[in-house]
gemmi code that builds the backbone of each chain (N, CA, C; Angstrom):
import gemmi

chains = {
    "A": [
        ("GLY", (-18.691, 22.437, -1.253), (-18.055, 22.466, 0.388), (-16.655, 22.345, 0.090)),
        ("ALA", (-16.570, 22.164, 1.952), (-15.737, 21.771, 2.532), (-14.739, 20.501, 1.918)),
        ("GLY", (-15.571, 19.425, 1.541), (-15.586, 18.390, 1.555), (-16.191, 17.847, -0.027)),
        ("VAL", (-15.973, 16.454, -0.237), (-17.280, 15.548, -0.771), (-18.236, 14.792, 0.269)),
        ("SER", (-19.387, 15.012, -0.421), (-20.416, 15.079, 0.435), (-21.274, 13.487, -0.371)),
        ("GLN", (-21.553, 13.055, 0.747), (-22.512, 11.689, 0.190), (-23.705, 11.580, 0.400)),
        ("SER", (-24.639, 11.337, -0.216), (-25.730, 10.951, 0.487), (-26.700, 10.009, -0.067)),
        ("PRO", (-27.482, 8.960, 0.640), (-27.979, 9.259, 2.183), (-26.153, 8.518, 2.744)),
        ("SER", (-26.351, 8.628, 4.226), (-25.091, 7.568, 4.158), (-25.293, 6.366, 4.949)),
        ("ASN", (-26.491, 5.936, 5.309), (-27.190, 4.722, 4.539), (-28.022, 4.272, 3.939)),
        ("LYS", (-28.369, 2.946, 4.030), (-29.364, 2.685, 2.992), (-30.175, 1.537, 3.382)),
        ("VAL", (-31.189, 1.304, 3.455), (-31.838, -0.315, 3.561), (-32.705, -0.192, 2.555)),
        ("THR", (-32.945, -1.375, 1.665), (-33.269, -1.497, 0.354), (-34.163, -2.910, -0.083)),
        ("GLU", (-34.908, -3.175, -0.389), (-35.523, -4.335, -0.514), (-35.170, -5.277, -1.441)),
        ("LYS", (-34.666, -6.282, -1.984), (-34.610, -6.695, -2.915), (-35.535, -6.606, -4.345)),
        ("GLY", (-34.601, -6.109, -5.403), (-35.828, -5.692, -6.433), (-36.000, -4.534, -6.572)),
        ("LYS", (-35.555, -3.328, -5.055), (-36.248, -2.061, -5.357), (-34.659, -1.366, -6.722)),
        ("ASP", (-34.877, 0.065, -7.236), (-34.460, 0.718, -7.490), (-33.538, 1.848, -6.195)),
        ("VAL", (-32.342, 2.017, -6.783), (-31.804, 2.782, -5.739), (-31.181, 3.721, -6.143)),
        ("GLU", (-30.795, 5.398, -5.827), (-29.734, 6.176, -6.580), (-28.938, 7.054, -5.101)),
        ("LEU", (-27.362, 6.768, -5.663), (-26.727, 7.325, -4.528), (-26.053, 8.708, -5.080)),
        ("ARG", (-26.419, 9.792, -4.401), (-25.829, 10.790, -4.468), (-24.760, 10.989, -3.976)),
        ("CYS", (-23.518, 11.473, -4.707), (-22.271, 12.511, -4.747), (-22.349, 13.856, -5.087)),
        ("ASP", (-21.631, 14.574, -3.883), (-21.682, 16.749, -4.338), (-19.519, 16.396, -4.100)),
        ("PRO", (-19.064, 16.797, -5.517), (-18.160, 16.911, -5.090), (-17.124, 17.878, -4.284)),
        ("ILE", (-16.090, 17.874, -4.234), (-15.367, 19.817, -3.874), (-15.352, 20.400, -4.854)),
        ("SER", (-16.110, 21.340, -4.754), (-16.295, 22.698, -5.953), (-14.889, 23.009, -6.818)),
        ("GLY", (-14.587, 22.829, -7.896), (-14.190, 22.808, -8.952), (-13.358, 21.977, -9.152)),
        ("HIS", (-13.745, 20.685, -8.336), (-13.184, 19.527, -9.220), (-13.460, 18.824, -9.872)),
        ("THR", (-12.680, 18.619, -10.969), (-13.355, 18.176, -12.408), (-13.210, 16.676, -12.465)),
        ("ALA", (-12.895, 15.787, -11.930), (-12.339, 14.314, -11.868), (-13.377, 13.821, -11.105)),
        ("LEU", (-14.447, 13.049, -11.084), (-15.029, 12.549, -9.861), (-15.318, 10.981, -10.276)),
        ("TYR", (-15.013, 9.959, -9.599), (-15.349, 8.820, -9.151), (-15.723, 8.072, -8.449)),
        ("TRP", (-16.340, 6.811, -8.568), (-17.191, 6.043, -7.828), (-16.489, 4.269, -7.585)),
        ("TYR", (-16.523, 4.610, -6.549), (-15.658, 2.778, -5.556), (-16.702, 2.269, -4.947)),
        ("ARG", (-16.682, 0.840, -4.635), (-17.553, 0.159, -4.244), (-16.335, -0.330, -2.984)),
        ("GLN", (-17.190, -0.844, -1.951), (-15.739, -1.243, -1.180), (-17.146, -2.448, 0.179)),
        ("SER", (-16.685, -3.441, -0.200), (-17.141, -4.674, 0.230), (-16.500, -5.677, 1.117)),
        ("LEU", (-17.020, -5.973, 2.302), (-16.608, -6.394, 3.218), (-15.326, -7.329, 3.169)),
        ("GLY", (-14.348, -7.262, 2.772), (-12.728, -8.191, 2.575), (-12.400, -8.692, 1.023)),
        ("GLN", (-13.199, -7.315, 0.645), (-12.821, -7.107, -0.829), (-12.132, -5.771, -1.218)),
        ("GLY", (-11.847, -5.142, -0.495), (-11.280, -4.219, -1.084), (-11.923, -3.284, -1.471)),
        ("LEU", (-11.112, -1.943, -2.578), (-11.889, -0.844, -3.646), (-11.803, -1.339, -4.252)),
        ("GLU", (-13.197, -1.371, -5.066), (-13.482, -2.037, -6.592), (-13.749, -0.841, -7.614)),
        ("PHE", (-13.328, -0.397, -8.509), (-13.123, 0.789, -9.470), (-14.705, 1.096, -10.202)),
        ("LEU", (-15.297, 1.800, -10.200), (-16.867, 1.181, -10.890), (-16.841, 2.108, -12.025)),
        ("ILE", (-16.610, 3.873, -11.675), (-16.896, 4.630, -13.021), (-16.012, 6.123, -12.374)),
        ("TYR", (-15.447, 6.615, -13.861), (-14.927, 7.409, -13.388), (-15.349, 9.017, -14.497)),
        ("PHE", (-15.262, 9.832, -14.030), (-15.899, 11.412, -14.872), (-15.013, 12.131, -14.928)),
        ("GLN", (-14.873, 12.551, -16.329), (-14.110, 14.092, -16.211), (-14.778, 15.163, -16.735)),
        ("GLY", (-15.372, 15.610, -15.997), (-16.172, 16.742, -16.234), (-17.487, 16.086, -16.182)),
        ("ASN", (-18.331, 16.304, -17.452), (-19.404, 15.467, -17.251), (-19.630, 13.757, -17.998)),
        ("SER", (-18.755, 13.442, -18.981), (-18.309, 12.533, -19.736), (-17.654, 11.642, -18.832)),
        ("ALA", (-17.709, 10.237, -18.926), (-17.527, 9.069, -18.458), (-16.359, 8.654, -19.413)),
        ("PRO", (-15.156, 8.672, -19.294), (-14.134, 8.174, -19.936), (-13.807, 6.876, -19.692)),
        ("ASP", (-14.223, 6.245, -18.504), (-13.983, 4.614, -18.060), (-15.080, 4.453, -17.535)),
        ("LYS", (-16.060, 3.439, -18.003), (-17.001, 2.743, -17.158), (-16.684, 1.407, -17.279)),
        ("SER", (-15.608, 0.907, -17.094), (-15.311, -0.140, -17.466), (-15.548, -1.244, -16.358)),
        ("GLY", (-15.559, 0.101, -14.575), (-15.773, -1.138, -13.917), (-17.082, -1.171, -13.453)),
        ("LEU", (-18.299, -0.846, -13.671), (-19.509, -1.055, -13.208), (-19.854, -2.453, -13.618)),
        ("PRO", (-20.268, -3.262, -12.807), (-20.261, -4.620, -12.393), (-21.663, -5.272, -13.635)),
        ("SER", (-22.678, -4.709, -13.863), (-23.337, -4.700, -14.451), (-24.372, -4.088, -15.247)),
        ("ASP", (-25.338, -4.199, -16.267), (-25.923, -2.979, -16.874), (-27.084, -2.476, -15.875)),
        ("ARG", (-26.889, -3.052, -14.765), (-28.172, -2.228, -13.716), (-27.682, -1.390, -12.844)),
        ("PHE", (-26.164, -1.227, -13.377), (-25.621, -0.053, -12.879), (-25.310, 1.403, -13.612)),
        ("SER", (-25.557, 2.329, -13.173), (-25.577, 3.609, -14.681), (-25.182, 4.804, -13.589)),
        ("ALA", (-24.314, 5.483, -13.718), (-24.066, 7.007, -13.193), (-24.602, 8.077, -14.176)),
        ("GLU", (-24.479, 9.184, -13.707), (-24.461, 9.925, -14.597), (-23.821, 11.413, -13.917)),
        ("ARG", (-23.703, 12.928, -14.678), (-22.991, 13.864, -13.597), (-23.838, 14.883, -14.568)),
        ("THR", (-24.307, 15.999, -14.005), (-24.885, 16.672, -14.988), (-23.750, 18.321, -14.384)),
        ("GLY", (-23.695, 18.737, -15.170), (-23.067, 20.257, -14.811), (-21.794, 20.353, -14.163)),
        ("GLY", (-20.917, 19.157, -14.654), (-19.879, 19.212, -13.939), (-19.575, 19.055, -12.351)),
        ("SER", (-20.888, 18.437, -11.662), (-20.267, 18.879, -10.373), (-21.318, 17.400, -10.043)),
        ("VAL", (-22.460, 17.284, -9.363), (-23.403, 16.451, -8.643), (-23.151, 15.180, -9.516)),
        ("SER", (-23.142, 13.875, -8.703), (-22.694, 13.025, -9.623), (-24.211, 11.890, -8.819)),
        ("THR", (-24.385, 11.150, -9.452), (-25.651, 10.258, -9.001), (-25.215, 8.868, -9.514)),
        ("LEU", (-25.514, 7.530, -8.764), (-25.062, 6.432, -9.176), (-26.639, 5.636, -9.128)),
        ("THR", (-26.810, 5.208, -9.871), (-28.244, 4.227, -9.516), (-27.970, 2.514, -9.837)),
        ("ILE", (-28.677, 1.891, -9.236), (-28.825, 0.517, -9.037), (-30.127, 0.414, -9.111)),
        ("GLN", (-30.194, -0.800, -10.600), (-31.684, -0.797, -10.852), (-31.867, -2.201, -10.162)),
        ("ARG", (-33.017, -2.480, -9.777), (-33.157, -3.938, -9.404), (-32.476, -4.738, -8.661)),
        ("THR", (-31.847, -4.087, -7.937), (-30.973, -4.453, -6.534), (-30.879, -5.711, -6.249)),
        ("GLN", (-29.620, -6.281, -5.989), (-29.475, -7.767, -5.585), (-28.677, -7.912, -4.150)),
        ("GLN", (-29.055, -8.878, -3.505), (-28.191, -8.838, -1.976), (-26.411, -8.267, -2.323)),
        ("GLU", (-26.383, -9.752, -3.557), (-24.592, -9.130, -3.757), (-24.384, -7.693, -3.940)),
        ("ASP", (-25.440, -6.620, -3.758), (-24.932, -5.335, -4.372), (-24.625, -4.567, -2.658)),
        ("SER", (-24.973, -5.262, -2.095), (-24.579, -4.803, -0.389), (-23.504, -4.113, -0.357)),
        ("ALA", (-22.934, -3.274, 0.375), (-21.866, -3.212, 0.177), (-21.118, -1.114, 0.548)),
        ("VAL", (-20.092, -0.295, 0.899), (-20.116, 0.970, 1.057), (-19.647, 1.361, -0.214)),
        ("TYR", (-20.452, 2.761, -1.044), (-20.629, 2.743, -2.308), (-19.309, 4.502, -1.929)),
        ("LEU", (-18.271, 4.314, -1.950), (-17.627, 5.701, -2.498), (-17.316, 6.621, -3.482)),
        ("CYS", (-17.182, 7.661, -2.873), (-17.048, 8.623, -4.191), (-15.981, 9.134, -4.103)),
        ("ALA", (-15.362, 10.269, -4.878), (-14.082, 10.971, -4.525), (-13.949, 12.303, -5.861)),
        ("SER", (-13.440, 13.004, -5.125), (-13.021, 13.504, -6.573), (-11.773, 14.223, -6.492)),
        ("SER", (-11.190, 14.939, -7.633), (-9.868, 15.438, -7.580), (-10.195, 16.782, -8.438)),
        ("LEU", (-8.928, 17.308, -8.654), (-8.552, 18.132, -9.976), (-7.994, 18.051, -10.934)),
        ("GLY", (-7.637, 17.225, -11.285), (-7.361, 16.389, -12.485), (-7.411, 16.814, -13.578)),
        ("PRO", (-6.882, 16.487, -14.987), (-6.436, 14.834, -15.145), (-4.966, 14.881, -15.470)),
        ("ARG", (-4.447, 15.301, -14.127), (-3.160, 14.967, -13.671), (-2.589, 13.891, -13.060)),
        ("LYS", (-2.017, 13.134, -13.930), (-2.050, 11.357, -12.603), (-1.732, 11.629, -11.390)),
        ("ASN", (-0.717, 13.016, -11.034), (-0.411, 12.676, -9.846), (-1.498, 13.376, -8.756)),
        ("THR", (-2.666, 13.578, -9.132), (-3.496, 14.795, -8.025), (-4.400, 13.695, -7.192)),
        ("GLU", (-4.090, 14.274, -6.343), (-4.762, 13.537, -4.647), (-6.232, 13.478, -4.953)),
        ("ALA", (-6.620, 12.476, -4.512), (-8.155, 12.059, -4.724), (-8.531, 12.057, -3.029)),
        ("PHE", (-9.887, 12.951, -3.168), (-10.312, 13.227, -1.543), (-11.694, 12.402, -1.358)),
        ("PHE", (-11.670, 11.788, -0.432), (-13.013, 10.863, -0.512), (-14.153, 11.400, 0.443)),
        ("GLY", (-15.446, 11.255, 0.243), (-16.675, 10.929, 0.738), (-16.473, 10.163, 2.270)),
        ("GLN", (-17.736, 10.120, 3.095), (-17.630, 9.088, 3.589), (-18.276, 8.179, 3.167)),
        ("GLY", (-18.983, 7.861, 2.360), (-19.574, 6.988, 2.043), (-21.141, 6.716, 2.061)),
        ("THR", (-22.047, 5.522, 1.225), (-22.999, 4.921, 1.660), (-23.099, 3.962, 1.656)),
        ("ARG", (-23.497, 3.732, 2.866), (-23.720, 2.052, 3.141), (-25.044, 2.016, 2.807)),
        ("LEU", (-25.115, 0.810, 1.529), (-26.402, -0.060, 0.819), (-26.107, -1.252, 1.745)),
        ("THR", (-27.500, -1.449, 2.149), (-27.711, -3.088, 2.170), (-28.825, -3.392, 2.176)),
        ("VAL", (-29.261, -4.665, 1.319), (-30.234, -4.956, 0.350), (-31.063, -6.049, 1.054)),
        ("VAL", (-32.263, -5.964, 1.546), (-32.669, -7.180, 2.363), (-33.696, -8.069, 1.367)),
    ],
    "B": [
        ("GLY", (-3.102, -4.753, -17.762), (-4.063, -3.549, -16.858), (-3.211, -3.204, -15.947)),
        ("ASN", (-3.759, -2.255, -14.814), (-2.751, -1.792, -13.808), (-3.342, -2.689, -12.546)),
        ("SER", (-2.614, -3.003, -11.681), (-2.460, -3.814, -10.688), (-1.782, -3.107, -9.378)),
        ("VAL", (-2.255, -3.727, -8.153), (-1.466, -2.960, -6.656), (-1.989, -4.180, -5.842)),
        ("THR", (-0.748, -5.170, -5.488), (-0.878, -5.844, -4.606), (0.058, -5.943, -2.966)),
        ("GLN", (-1.010, -5.659, -2.516), (-0.618, -5.618, -0.641), (-0.388, -6.512, -0.014)),
        ("MET", (0.260, -6.766, 1.036), (-0.321, -8.031, 1.979), (-1.126, -8.314, 2.445)),
        ("GLU", (-1.421, -8.894, 2.731), (-2.577, -9.443, 3.449), (-2.867, -9.286, 4.884)),
        ("GLY", (-4.309, -8.909, 5.452), (-3.780, -8.687, 7.237), (-4.588, -9.843, 7.573)),
        ("PRO", (-5.276, -9.559, 8.896), (-4.643, -8.127, 9.887), (-3.378, -8.230, 10.196)),
        ("VAL", (-2.722, -7.437, 9.860), (-1.150, -7.183, 10.991), (-1.517, -6.879, 12.355)),
        ("THR", (-1.298, -7.468, 12.732), (-1.385, -7.071, 14.553), (0.399, -7.051, 14.669)),
        ("LEU", (1.166, -5.785, 16.009), (1.956, -5.717, 16.559), (1.617, -5.143, 18.134)),
        ("SER", (2.564, -5.231, 18.358), (2.896, -3.951, 19.427), (3.341, -2.624, 19.676)),
        ("GLU", (2.908, -2.081, 20.199), (3.047, -0.377, 20.381), (4.152, -0.621, 20.366)),
        ("GLU", (4.986, 0.500, 19.382), (6.628, 1.061, 19.248), (6.648, 0.158, 18.085)),
        ("ALA", (6.310, -1.011, 18.042), (7.262, -2.107, 16.830), (7.781, -1.304, 15.279)),
        ("PHE", (8.025, -1.963, 14.578), (8.400, -1.295, 13.202), (7.604, -1.749, 12.720)),
        ("LEU", (7.169, -0.980, 11.725), (6.218, -1.638, 10.759), (6.497, -1.722, 9.356)),
        ("THR", (6.376, -2.520, 8.442), (6.322, -2.606, 7.088), (4.932, -3.173, 6.600)),
        ("ILE", (4.641, -2.554, 5.806), (3.294, -3.153, 4.974), (3.776, -2.935, 3.281)),
        ("ASN", (3.883, -4.454, 3.001), (4.682, -4.124, 1.454), (3.234, -4.159, 0.314)),
        ("CYS", (3.804, -3.369, -0.751), (3.294, -2.961, -1.385), (3.987, -3.116, -2.518)),
        ("THR", (3.714, -3.724, -4.139), (3.799, -4.067, -5.220), (3.263, -3.461, -6.748)),
        ("TYR", (3.178, -3.283, -7.709), (2.268, -2.496, -8.696), (2.861, -3.005, -9.917)),
        ("THR", (1.961, -3.121, -10.920), (1.617, -3.286, -12.454), (1.156, -2.264, -13.055)),
        ("ALA", (2.180, -1.657, -13.467), (1.551, -0.440, -14.313), (2.134, -0.209, -15.859)),
        ("THR", (1.609, 0.072, -16.563), (2.109, 0.678, -18.099), (2.670, 2.147, -17.776)),
        ("GLY", (3.632, 2.466, -18.748), (3.843, 4.029, -18.660), (4.935, 4.220, -16.762)),
        ("TYR", (4.547, 5.236, -16.208), (5.437, 5.783, -15.295), (4.424, 6.238, -14.151)),
        ("PRO", (3.747, 5.639, -13.119), (2.577, 5.842, -12.598), (3.314, 6.700, -11.472)),
        ("SER", (1.955, 7.337, -10.778), (2.085, 8.046, -9.636), (2.187, 6.894, -8.309)),
        ("LEU", (2.410, 6.474, -7.172), (2.049, 6.006, -6.270), (1.490, 6.413, -4.639)),
        ("PHE", (0.365, 5.481, -3.967), (0.193, 7.027, -3.404), (-0.161, 5.264, -1.809)),
        ("TRP", (-0.068, 6.127, -0.963), (-1.146, 5.301, 0.149), (-2.208, 6.273, 0.726)),
        ("TYR", (-2.953, 5.310, 0.543), (-4.065, 6.169, 1.644), (-4.495, 5.287, 3.005)),
        ("VAL", (-5.117, 5.969, 3.539), (-5.163, 5.709, 5.051), (-7.112, 5.606, 5.220)),
        ("GLN", (-7.618, 4.723, 5.977), (-8.822, 4.359, 6.519), (-9.129, 4.332, 8.072)),
        ("TYR", (-9.129, 5.419, 8.780), (-9.187, 5.297, 10.273), (-10.657, 4.938, 10.505)),
        ("PRO", (-10.665, 4.196, 11.737), (-12.171, 3.196, 12.048), (-13.482, 4.718, 11.880)),
        ("GLY", (-14.372, 4.328, 11.696), (-15.172, 5.093, 10.975), (-15.090, 6.243, 10.388)),
        ("GLU", (-13.743, 6.171, 9.415), (-13.691, 7.427, 9.355), (-13.544, 7.597, 6.998)),
        ("GLY", (-13.472, 8.176, 6.421), (-13.686, 7.913, 5.218), (-11.826, 8.075, 4.796)),
        ("LEU", (-11.594, 7.590, 3.854), (-10.066, 7.312, 3.279), (-9.535, 9.194, 3.461)),
        ("GLN", (-8.804, 8.641, 3.317), (-7.826, 10.041, 3.382), (-6.330, 9.766, 2.410)),
        ("LEU", (-5.828, 10.647, 2.012), (-3.645, 10.524, 1.403), (-3.320, 10.369, 2.961)),
        ("LEU", (-2.539, 9.600, 3.054), (-1.198, 9.302, 4.108), (0.201, 10.330, 3.233)),
        ("LEU", (0.068, 9.603, 1.833), (1.240, 10.100, 1.622), (1.790, 9.752, -0.399)),
        ("LYS", (2.240, 10.404, -1.017), (2.338, 9.998, -1.974), (4.368, 10.301, -3.021)),
        ("ALA", (4.503, 9.454, -3.982), (5.251, 9.668, -5.045), (4.937, 9.723, -6.476)),
        ("THR", (5.823, 11.079, -6.623), (5.063, 10.647, -7.964), (6.364, 10.198, -8.932)),
        ("LYS", (7.417, 10.317, -8.955), (8.440, 9.620, -9.529), (9.494, 8.871, -8.707)),
        ("ALA", (10.441, 7.719, -9.846), (11.412, 6.938, -9.068), (12.223, 7.452, -8.310)),
        ("ASP", (12.451, 6.415, -7.125), (13.011, 7.259, -6.293), (12.603, 8.350, -5.352)),
        ("ASP", (11.544, 8.837, -5.598), (11.235, 9.455, -4.854), (10.438, 9.055, -2.710)),
        ("LYS", (10.831, 9.758, -1.934), (10.104, 9.506, -0.976), (9.303, 9.593, -0.172)),
        ("GLY", (7.730, 9.602, -0.342), (6.963, 10.309, 0.395), (7.365, 9.747, 1.794)),
        ("SER", (6.721, 10.954, 2.751), (6.303, 10.999, 4.047), (5.489, 11.543, 4.374)),
        ("ASN", (4.838, 11.165, 5.974), (3.671, 11.603, 6.475), (3.678, 11.125, 7.684)),
        ("LYS", (3.309, 12.084, 8.677), (2.933, 11.360, 10.211), (3.989, 9.548, 10.728)),
        ("GLY", (5.428, 10.596, 10.284), (5.924, 8.912, 10.656), (6.296, 8.277, 9.891)),
        ("PHE", (5.467, 8.069, 9.081), (5.284, 7.246, 7.820), (6.073, 7.174, 6.416)),
        ("GLU", (7.067, 6.426, 6.143), (7.487, 6.331, 4.315), (7.250, 5.089, 3.220)),
        ("ALA", (7.347, 5.600, 2.008), (7.252, 4.791, 1.291), (8.108, 5.492, 0.731)),
        ("THR", (9.204, 4.707, -0.171), (9.907, 4.950, -1.347), (9.594, 3.918, -2.496)),
        ("TYR", (9.209, 4.939, -3.969), (8.939, 4.553, -5.262), (10.262, 3.978, -5.712)),
        ("ARG", (9.994, 2.595, -5.628), (10.765, 1.951, -6.394), (10.942, 0.834, -7.800)),
        ("LYS", (11.291, 1.690, -8.598), (10.941, 1.292, -10.327), (11.598, 0.128, -10.206)),
        ("GLU", (12.471, -0.309, -9.190), (13.225, -1.298, -10.570), (12.910, -2.722, -9.492)),
        ("THR", (12.057, -2.404, -8.413), (11.506, -3.639, -7.908), (10.168, -3.424, -8.045)),
        ("THR", (9.166, -2.458, -8.532), (7.932, -2.290, -8.659), (7.246, -1.865, -7.728)),
        ("SER", (7.686, -1.327, -5.841), (7.673, -1.856, -5.384), (7.205, -0.187, -4.577)),
        ("PHE", (6.363, -0.004, -3.566), (6.310, 1.268, -2.618), (5.672, 0.473, -1.383)),
        ("HIS", (6.867, -0.081, -0.243), (6.488, -0.983, 0.709), (6.346, 0.728, 1.718)),
        ("LEU", (5.693, 0.807, 2.879), (5.168, 1.430, 3.926), (5.816, 1.180, 4.982)),
        ("GLU", (6.434, 2.055, 5.599), (7.395, 1.983, 7.162), (6.812, 3.001, 7.744)),
        ("LYS", (7.344, 2.394, 9.401), (7.403, 3.390, 10.196), (7.932, 2.764, 11.355)),
        ("GLY", (9.068, 2.664, 12.104), (9.713, 2.982, 13.000), (9.413, 2.263, 14.187)),
        ("SER", (8.141, 3.402, 14.827), (7.572, 2.874, 15.922), (6.217, 3.548, 16.246)),
        ("VAL", (5.430, 2.111, 15.892), (4.080, 2.187, 15.558), (2.879, 2.620, 16.813)),
        ("GLN", (2.114, 3.271, 16.967), (1.275, 3.769, 18.050), (0.186, 3.404, 17.848)),
        ("VAL", (-0.790, 2.895, 18.907), (-2.197, 2.192, 18.776), (-2.986, 3.362, 18.044)),
        ("SER", (-3.173, 4.832, 17.542), (-3.596, 5.559, 17.193), (-3.369, 5.152, 15.401)),
        ("ASP", (-2.238, 4.362, 15.225), (-2.085, 3.860, 13.694), (-2.637, 2.979, 13.644)),
        ("SER", (-3.391, 2.098, 13.952), (-4.779, 1.339, 13.822), (-5.881, 1.837, 12.706)),
        ("ALA", (-5.560, 0.954, 11.751), (-6.277, 1.554, 10.513), (-5.916, 0.623, 9.528)),
        ("VAL", (-6.968, 0.590, 8.326), (-6.799, 0.209, 6.774), (-5.954, 1.066, 5.820)),
        ("TYR", (-5.019, 0.386, 5.726), (-4.008, 1.008, 4.432), (-4.430, 0.094, 3.166)),
        ("PHE", (-4.472, 1.177, 2.312), (-4.794, 1.379, 1.008), (-3.572, 1.704, 0.551)),
        ("CYS", (-2.795, 0.825, -1.047), (-1.577, 1.353, -1.467), (-2.578, 1.790, -2.912)),
        ("ALA", (-2.241, 2.470, -4.011), (-2.559, 2.918, -4.780), (-1.769, 3.568, -5.532)),
        ("LEU", (-2.307, 3.273, -7.158), (-1.513, 3.966, -7.979), (-2.225, 4.166, -9.024)),
        ("THR", (-1.972, 5.679, -9.892), (-2.722, 6.484, -10.894), (-1.618, 6.374, -12.243)),
        ("ALA", (-2.534, 5.806, -13.098), (-1.494, 6.190, -14.861), (-2.806, 6.699, -15.779)),
        ("VAL", (-1.595, 6.841, -16.931), (-2.693, 7.461, -17.993), (-3.324, 6.374, -18.601)),
        ("SER", (-3.255, 5.101, -18.702), (-4.022, 3.871, -19.038), (-4.536, 3.332, -17.974)),
        ("GLY", (-5.401, 2.263, -18.001), (-6.427, 1.851, -17.292), (-6.755, 2.761, -16.402)),
        ("GLY", (-8.393, 2.277, -15.851), (-8.924, 2.978, -14.746), (-9.138, 4.401, -15.662)),
        ("GLY", (-8.793, 5.048, -16.700), (-8.954, 6.442, -17.559), (-8.139, 6.830, -17.148)),
        ("ALA", (-8.195, 7.853, -17.495), (-6.665, 8.992, -17.780), (-6.103, 9.589, -16.457)),
        ("ASP", (-7.339, 9.415, -15.230), (-6.553, 9.950, -13.987), (-7.021, 8.902, -12.582)),
        ("GLY", (-7.790, 7.688, -13.330), (-8.477, 6.677, -12.188), (-7.079, 6.472, -11.368)),
        ("LEU", (-7.865, 6.220, -10.179), (-6.857, 5.038, -9.373), (-7.227, 3.664, -8.929)),
        ("THR", (-6.345, 3.109, -9.305), (-6.000, 1.742, -8.980), (-5.553, 1.194, -7.543)),
        ("PHE", (-6.335, 0.739, -7.085), (-6.104, 0.355, -5.169), (-5.763, -1.243, -5.107)),
        ("GLY", (-5.036, -1.363, -3.957), (-5.063, -2.851, -3.710), (-6.296, -3.337, -2.950)),
        ("LYS", (-6.309, -4.528, -2.278), (-7.464, -4.564, -1.272), (-7.079, -3.823, 0.093)),
        ("GLY", (-6.183, -3.597, 0.543), (-6.076, -2.925, 1.569), (-5.295, -3.680, 2.664)),
        ("THR", (-4.972, -3.404, 4.036), (-4.233, -3.771, 4.844), (-4.728, -3.664, 6.152)),
        ("HIS", (-5.391, -4.816, 7.139), (-5.795, -3.641, 8.364), (-4.820, -4.264, 9.203)),
        ("LEU", (-4.308, -3.386, 9.790), (-3.563, -2.744, 10.849), (-3.711, -2.718, 12.398)),
        ("ILE", (-3.045, -3.926, 13.383), (-4.185, -3.382, 14.866), (-2.861, -3.385, 15.428)),
        ("ILE", (-2.891, -2.111, 16.417), (-1.321, -1.839, 17.193), (-2.417, -2.237, 18.926)),
        ("GLN", (-1.594, -3.573, 19.440), (-1.865, -3.556, 20.833), (-0.806, -2.973, 21.477)),
        ("PRO", (-1.580, -2.016, 22.476), (-0.620, -1.225, 23.602), (-0.103, -2.449, 24.438)),
    ],
}
model = gemmi.Model(1)
for chain_id, residues in chains.items():
    chain = gemmi.Chain(chain_id)
    for i, (resn, *xyz) in enumerate(residues, 1):
        res = gemmi.Residue()
        res.name, res.seqid = resn, gemmi.SeqId(i, " ")
        for name, pos in zip(("N", "CA", "C"), xyz):
            atom = gemmi.Atom()
            atom.name, atom.element = name, gemmi.Element(name[0])
            atom.pos, atom.b_iso = gemmi.Position(*pos), 0.0
            res.add_atom(atom)
        chain.add_residue(res)
    model.add_chain(chain)
structure = gemmi.Structure()
structure.add_model(model)
structure.setup_entities()
């Protein structure tokens, strides 16, 4: 597509429920990133994919968080047993990668609210 | 590990004022440096970048120079406009930390320009 697409744009869920967030990267981009943006906390790195593999999962905050990428394209971020502190905007980005000066393109994000 | 430190906001200026947003970094090797901008209600987008020491990135009247000796990448603009009001993020990529092509972000600086 023309840009990075994320869905849903907004998600309200009850504490304890599981949620799935989806990211469609730009066609041909092999690198894909997930970040979390909390109010006043800046951008928090979650996970990085190169193709279907995830060389860096160091940012996932707990074992309730997991992510996968299939076919080197679409990625899903799953949060199990959601907690109120999971409320944030989840951003996905993609780039041509794996060159360090490659620009990353961001989606509009999914705003997750856990009530 | 890699890290980016930028000045805390919000920064409030009058239209046509001179802008500096400080950014310093810690990284292994020779990182590439970026400024991203997030306008109200929009996603993050690349503003400018520099890939080696003494390079100057520029766009939309903004400039930043890669200073290896001071590990800095300060953002400057000679005369700001109301339309520059946004959140600005300094970022870097490096071979180690955050993955082979991962971006490390600062916490962001909220810039408010008053007419």
